[in-house]
C-alpha positions as CSV (number, residue, x, y, z in Angstrom):
1,M,92.4,78.9,-5.1
2,A,89.8,76.6,-7.2
3,Q,87.1,75.0,-5.5
4,K,87.7,71.2,-4.8
5,Y,84.9,68.6,-5.4
6,V,84.5,65.1,-4.7
7,L,82.6,62.7,-7.2
8,I,80.9,59.7,-5.4
9,K,79.7,57.1,-7.7
10,D,76.4,55.1,-7.3
11,T,78.6,51.9,-6.4
12,H,80.1,53.8,-3.3
13,R,78.9,55.9,-0.3
14,G,80.9,58.6,1.4
15,L,81.8,59.2,5.0
16,Y,81.8,62.8,5.7
17,Y,84.2,64.1,8.5
18,E,84.9,67.4,10.0
19,D,87.9,67.4,12.1
20,G,88.0,63.8,12.2
21,V,84.2,63.5,13.5
22,L,81.7,61.7,11.2
23,T,78.9,63.8,10.7
24,K,76.9,62.2,7.9
25,V,77.1,59.6,5.0
26,L,76.9,60.8,1.5
27,E,75.1,59.2,-1.3
28,A,76.0,59.2,-4.7
29,G,76.7,62.6,-6.3
30,R,79.0,65.5,-6.8
31,Y,80.1,67.3,-3.6
32,A,82.2,70.5,-2.9
33,I,84.8,70.3,-0.1
34,P,84.7,73.8,1.8
35,R,87.8,75.7,1.9
36,E,89.7,75.2,5.3
37,Y,91.8,78.3,5.2
38,V,91.3,81.8,3.4
39,L,94.2,84.0,3.2
40,G,96.3,81.7,5.6
41,V,93.4,82.1,8.2
42,R,91.3,79.0,9.1
43,I,87.7,79.6,8.8
44,R,86.2,76.1,8.7
45,K,86.8,72.6,10.0
46,K,88.8,70.2,8.1
47,V,86.8,68.1,5.7
48,E,87.6,64.8,4.8
49,I,85.4,62.4,2.6
50,V,86.2,58.5,2.8
51,L,84.8,56.3,0.1
52,V,83.4,52.9,0.9
53,D,82.7,50.4,-1.8
54,M,79.3,48.9,-1.5
55,R,79.3,46.4,-4.3
56,E,79.3,42.4,-3.9
57,R,82.8,41.0,-3.7
58,D,84.1,37.5,-3.3
59,L,86.4,36.5,-0.5
60,T,88.5,33.3,-1.0
61,I,89.9,31.3,1.9
62,K,92.4,28.9,0.5
63,G,93.9,25.6,1.7
64,Q,92.9,25.7,5.3
65,E,94.1,22.3,7.0
66,I,91.4,21.2,9.4
67,L,90.9,18.0,11.6
68,T,87.4,16.3,11.2
69,A,85.8,15.0,14.3
70,D,87.5,11.6,13.5
71,K,90.8,13.1,13.2
72,V,91.2,13.1,9.2
73,A,93.0,16.1,8.1
74,L,91.5,18.0,5.2
75,R,92.4,20.9,3.2
76,V,89.5,23.3,2.4
77,S,89.0,26.2,0.2
78,I,86.0,28.5,0.9
79,V,84.4,31.1,-1.3
80,V,82.4,34.0,0.4
81,Q,80.4,36.4,-1.4
82,F,79.4,39.5,0.6
83,R,78.9,43.4,0.3
84,V,78.9,46.2,2.7
85,S,75.5,47.2,3.8
86,D,76.4,49.6,6.4
87,A,79.4,52.0,5.5
88,R,79.6,53.5,8.8
89,A,79.8,50.2,10.8
90,A,82.0,48.6,8.0
91,L,84.7,51.5,8.8
92,H,84.1,52.2,12.6
93,Q,83.4,48.9,14.3
94,V,86.5,46.8,13.1
95,E,90.0,47.9,11.8
96,N,89.5,46.2,8.5
97,Y,86.2,44.5,7.6
98,A,87.6,42.3,5.1
99,D,90.3,40.8,7.3
100,R,87.8,40.3,9.9
101,L,85.5,38.4,7.7
102,Y,88.3,36.2,6.7
103,S,88.9,35.3,10.2
104,D,85.4,34.7,10.9
105,V,84.8,32.4,8.1
106,Q,88.0,30.5,8.9
107,L,87.0,29.9,12.5
108,A,83.4,29.0,11.6
109,A,84.9,26.4,8.9
110,R,87.2,24.8,11.8
111,R,84.1,24.6,14.0
112,S,81.9,23.0,11.5
113,L,84.4,20.7,10.4
114,A,85.5,19.6,13.9
115,S,82.0,18.6,14.6
116,M,81.6,16.4,11.4
117,T,83.2,12.9,10.6
118,L,84.4,12.0,7.3
119,E,81.3,10.2,6.3
120,D,79.1,13.2,7.1
121,I,81.3,15.5,4.9
122,L,81.0,12.9,2.2
123,T,77.3,12.3,2.5
124,N,76.2,16.1,3.3
125,R,78.7,18.5,1.7
126,N,76.3,21.2,2.0
127,R,76.0,21.1,5.7
128,L,79.5,23.0,5.8
129,S,78.6,25.7,3.6
130,E,75.1,26.1,5.7
131,D,77.1,26.0,8.9
132,I,79.6,28.6,7.8
133,Q,76.9,31.1,6.6
134,R,74.8,30.7,9.8
135,D,77.6,31.4,12.0
136,V,79.1,34.3,10.2
137,L,76.0,36.1,9.3
138,S,75.0,37.5,12.6
139,A,78.7,38.3,13.4
140,A,79.3,40.1,10.0
141,A,76.1,42.1,10.3
142,G,77.6,43.5,13.5
143,Y,80.3,45.4,11.2
144,G,78.2,46.3,8.5
145,V,78.7,43.4,6.2
146,S,76.0,41.1,4.6
147,I,76.8,37.6,3.7
148,L,75.2,36.5,0.3
149,R,76.5,32.9,0.3
150,A,79.2,30.7,1.5
151,D,80.5,27.8,-0.6
152,V,83.2,25.1,-0.2
153,K,85.2,25.5,-3.3
154,D,87.5,22.7,-2.9
155,L,87.8,19.7,-0.5
156,I,91.1,18.0,-0.6
157,F,91.9,14.7,1.2
158,P,95.0,13.0,2.3
159,G,96.9,11.4,-0.5
160,N,96.4,7.8,0.7
161,L,92.8,8.7,1.4
162,Q,92.3,10.4,-1.9
163,E,93.3,7.2,-3.5
164,I,90.9,5.2,-1.5
165,M,88.2,7.9,-2.3
166,N,88.9,7.6,-6.2
167,R,88.4,3.8,-5.9
168,V,85.3,4.2,-3.8
169,L,83.9,6.9,-6.6
170,A,84.9,4.6,-9.3
171,A,83.0,1.6,-7.6
172,E,80.0,3.8,-7.1
173,R,80.1,5.0,-10.7
174,M,80.4,1.4,-11.8
175,S,77.6,0.3,-9.8
176,E,75.3,3.3,-10.9
177,A,76.2,2.1,-14.5
178,Q,75.3,-1.4,-13.8
179,L,72.0,0.0,-11.8
180,V,71.0,1.9,-15.0
181,E,71.9,-0.9,-17.3
182,A,69.8,-3.3,-15.2
183,R,67.0,-0.9,-15.0
184,T,67.1,-0.2,-18.9
185,R,67.2,-4.2,-19.5
186,A,64.2,-4.5,-17.3
187,E,62.3,-1.8,-18.8
188,T,63.1,-3.2,-22.2
189,Q,61.8,-6.6,-21.2
190,R,58.7,-4.9,-19.8
191,I,58.1,-3.1,-22.9
192,D,58.8,-6.1,-24.9
193,A,56.5,-8.3,-22.8
194,Q,53.6,-5.6,-23.2
195,A,54.2,-5.6,-27.0
196,R,53.8,-9.5,-27.0
197,A,50.9,-9.4,-24.8
198,A,49.1,-6.8,-27.0
199,V,49.8,-8.7,-30.0
200,R,48.4,-11.9,-28.4
201,D,45.4,-9.7,-27.4
202,L,45.0,-8.6,-31.0
203,E,45.2,-12.0,-32.5
204,A,42.9,-13.5,-30.0
205,E,40.4,-10.6,-30.7
206,A,40.9,-11.1,-34.6
207,Q,40.1,-14.9,-34.0
208,A,37.4,-14.3,-31.8
209,R,35.7,-12.0,-34.5
210,A,36.5,-14.2,-37.2
211,L,34.8,-17.0,-35.3
212,Q,31.8,-14.9,-34.5
213,Q,31.4,-13.9,-38.4
214,S,31.7,-17.4,-39.4
215,A,29.1,-18.5,-36.7
216,Q,26.9,-15.6,-38.0
217,A,27.3,-16.7,-41.5
218,D,26.5,-20.4,-40.9
219,A,23.3,-19.2,-38.7
220,E,22.1,-17.2,-41.6
221,A,22.8,-20.0,-44.1
222,Q,20.8,-22.4,-41.9
223,R,18.2,-19.7,-41.5
224,I,17.8,-19.3,-45.3
225,K,17.8,-23.1,-45.7
226,T,15.1,-23.5,-43.0
227,Q,13.0,-21.0,-44.4
228,A,13.4,-22.5,-47.9
229,E,12.3,-25.7,-46.6
230,I,9.3,-24.3,-44.6
231,E,8.4,-22.4,-48.0
232,S,8.6,-25.9,-49.9
233,L,6.4,-27.7,-47.4
234,R,3.9,-24.9,-47.3
235,Q,3.9,-24.9,-51.2
236,R,3.4,-28.7,-51.0
237,Q,0.7,-28.2,-48.4
238,Q,-1.0,-25.8,-50.4
239,A,-0.9,-28.3,-53.6
240,A,-2.0,-31.0,-51.8
241,Q,-5.0,-29.1,-50.2
242,A,-5.8,-27.9,-53.8
243,Y,-5.7,-31.6,-55.1
244,S,-8.0,-32.4,-52.4
245,E,-10.5,-29.9,-52.9
246,H,-10.0,-30.5,-56.8
247,P,-9.6,-34.1,-57.8
248,A,-9.6,-33.1,-61.4
249,L,-6.5,-31.1,-61.0
250,L,-4.8,-34.2,-59.6
251,R,-6.1,-36.1,-62.6
252,I,-4.7,-33.5,-64.9
253,L,-1.3,-33.6,-63.2
254,E,-1.4,-37.4,-63.6
255,L,-2.0,-37.0,-67.4
256,H,0.6,-34.4,-67.8
257,T,3.0,-36.7,-66.1
258,L,2.1,-39.7,-68.6
259,A,2.5,-37.3,-71.4
260,E,6.0,-36.4,-70.4
261,L,7.0,-40.0,-69.8
262,A,5.6,-40.7,-73.3
263,R,8.3,-38.6,-74.7
264,T,10.9,-40.8,-73.2
265,A,11.8,-43.8,-75.5
266,N,12.9,-45.9,-72.6
267,A,10.2,-45.3,-70.3
268,R,7.9,-47.9,-69.2
269,I,4.5,-47.6,-67.6
270,Y,2.5,-50.1,-65.8
271,V,-1.2,-49.6,-65.4
272,S,-3.3,-51.5,-63.1
273,F,-7.1,-51.9,-64.1
274,D,-10.0,-53.2,-62.0
275,K,-10.4,-56.8,-61.5
276,L,-12.2,-58.5,-64.7
277,N,-13.9,-61.6,-64.1
278,G,-12.4,-61.9,-60.5
279,L,-9.0,-62.0,-61.7
280,P,-6.6,-59.4,-61.5
281,R,-5.2,-58.2,-64.8
282,E,-2.2,-55.9,-65.8
283,T,-1.5,-54.3,-69.2
284,E,1.9,-53.3,-70.0
285,H,2.0,-50.3,-72.3
286,D,5.1,-49.6,-74.1
287,S,5.2,-46.1,-75.1
288,A,7.2,-46.8,-78.1
């Protein structure tokens, strides 16, 4: 008789029983099953290997109708992600760990919703998921199951309440849209005001710079004019000093001036001579 083998994948664990008694938990691998009989004579205990799936799985609890604390009937669907963490406990502590988990989650959801009002559920929907996970976590660990997460998949309100909720949600969306629009308009106005203020600042700065440059130009022109006048006075002072020290220069200038006037046909020169015989005399000289 050919030897029998059992192949355990890495996704599973095997519970090894001898005559119905669990003796060990097998990891992934290939295991031979010892022969129980040889030539009709029983030589070993009966061996049985039960496989346990260790992969993550989803458990969906659909359409549970539950009353809230303020007596509103809701229909709730919950999705629980779990995996077997202890193969021995999963098969030995409860008859069916998946069915037991289903019941535990269902009861946890009822307890949580019974303590919450409709307003609590609407304002803090995550609380239901957190309550379920917290309540079931320790209980499931007792029969070898780890809860990875528990989420509310669907939350259905009664028909009339659903219509009211739709109106409330529509009003909230409209209010949010109006708030966004108002904020956008305020932000646009703020940016526009800032732009206008920046333009005014630039214009004022340019005007101030132009006035400063104009004042500087006027001051420079005045300085040059003043320097020119000072230089002219200084030259006159030097000329007067020279004429004072050298009268002949003044006489030469006088003669030069007369010569220049003599070249003009219409020039008239009046010369005053010393008094003759006690009477003043003036001689008119026409350059013509």
